[in-house]
Structure formats: structure tokens, C-alpha cells
C-alpha positions as CSV (number, residue, x, y, z in Angstrom):
1,L,117.4,-24.6,8.0
2,K,115.5,-25.6,10.8
3,H,118.1,-27.3,13.5
4,V,121.1,-28.6,13.5
5,H,122.6,-31.7,14.9
6,T,126.0,-31.5,16.4
7,S,128.3,-34.6,16.7
8,E,131.8,-35.3,17.0
9,N,133.9,-37.3,14.7
10,D,133.5,-40.2,17.1
11,R,130.3,-39.7,18.2
12,G,131.8,-38.2,21.6
13,T,131.0,-34.8,23.0
14,P,131.5,-31.9,20.7
15,G,134.7,-30.1,21.0
16,T,136.5,-33.3,21.8
17,G,137.4,-34.9,18.5
18,H,138.3,-33.7,15.0
19,V,135.7,-31.6,13.7
20,E,136.8,-28.4,12.3
21,W,133.9,-26.2,14.2
22,D,135.4,-23.1,13.7
23,A,134.6,-23.9,9.7
24,V,131.1,-24.9,11.1
25,F,130.5,-22.1,13.0
26,A,131.7,-19.5,10.1
27,A,129.4,-21.4,7.8
28,L,126.1,-20.9,10.4
29,R,126.9,-17.5,10.9
30,S,127.5,-16.9,7.4
31,I,123.5,-18.0,6.7
32,A,122.9,-15.8,9.5
33,Y,121.3,-19.3,11.7
34,D,119.7,-18.5,14.6
35,G,118.0,-22.0,15.0
36,W,118.8,-25.0,17.6
37,L,121.8,-27.1,18.3
38,T,121.3,-30.2,19.5
39,I,124.0,-32.8,20.8
40,E,124.1,-36.2,18.8
41,S,125.9,-38.4,21.2
42,F,126.1,-42.2,21.4
43,G,127.3,-44.5,24.2
44,F,128.0,-48.2,24.3
45,A,125.1,-49.2,26.5
46,L,122.7,-47.7,23.3
47,G,122.8,-51.8,22.5
48,G,121.7,-52.4,18.8
49,I,122.3,-48.1,18.1
50,S,126.1,-48.7,19.2
51,A,126.4,-51.7,17.2
52,A,125.3,-50.4,13.9
53,A,127.1,-46.8,14.5
54,S,130.6,-49.3,15.5
55,I,130.8,-47.0,18.6
56,W,132.9,-49.9,21.0
57,R,132.9,-48.2,24.1
58,D,131.7,-45.4,26.1
59,L,132.9,-42.0,25.6
60,E,132.3,-39.8,28.2
61,S,131.1,-41.4,31.8
62,S,127.5,-40.2,31.3
63,P,124.7,-38.2,29.2
64,D,125.3,-35.7,31.6
65,R,128.8,-35.5,31.1
66,I,127.8,-35.1,27.4
67,A,125.7,-32.7,27.4
68,F,126.7,-30.5,30.3
69,D,130.6,-30.0,28.8
70,G,129.0,-30.1,25.0
71,V,126.6,-27.3,25.9
72,K,129.5,-25.3,27.4
73,F,131.7,-25.8,24.1
74,L,128.9,-25.1,21.9
75,K,127.5,-21.7,23.8
76,R,131.7,-21.1,23.6
77,M,131.9,-21.1,19.9
78,A,128.4,-20.0,18.8
79,A,129.7,-16.6,21.2
80,A,133.0,-16.2,19.4
């Protein structure tokens, strides 16, 4: 495993949906994963991608908000 794409069930900010993050991080710990975590989130403004991914609205006010809140959440989970 080289790196992990993190995404919420609705493609929003990690930690705001229904993904069982405790289980995800327990699995990563069980294999001693120490690689990169990336946030994969889509917004409505992406046109063709949003249509293909069934995104009908922006899930946050900006990509910066997704990055800030998502990184904060992932760091907290990784440290637990």
C-alpha cells in the first residue's frame, strides 16, 4: 500500500459523513501503514466530474475549507 485516498460517503470533507473512520484507521494501524493520506473530494463546480459522480451541490464553502477541516480531522484520527 503506497498511499490512501480518503473520501467521505458523499465526497465531502472526511469526518462529516458516514464512513466508519475508527475502523479505517484501525485497519491502517494493523498493517503499520505510515504512508500518505490524501483527501479526495468533489464539488459541483467541476462540471463533467460532478455529473458523473452524482454531485448536485457544493458540500463546503470552498476547497480550502475541505482541506483545512479534512487535514485537521485526519491528523486527529491518525494520532488516536
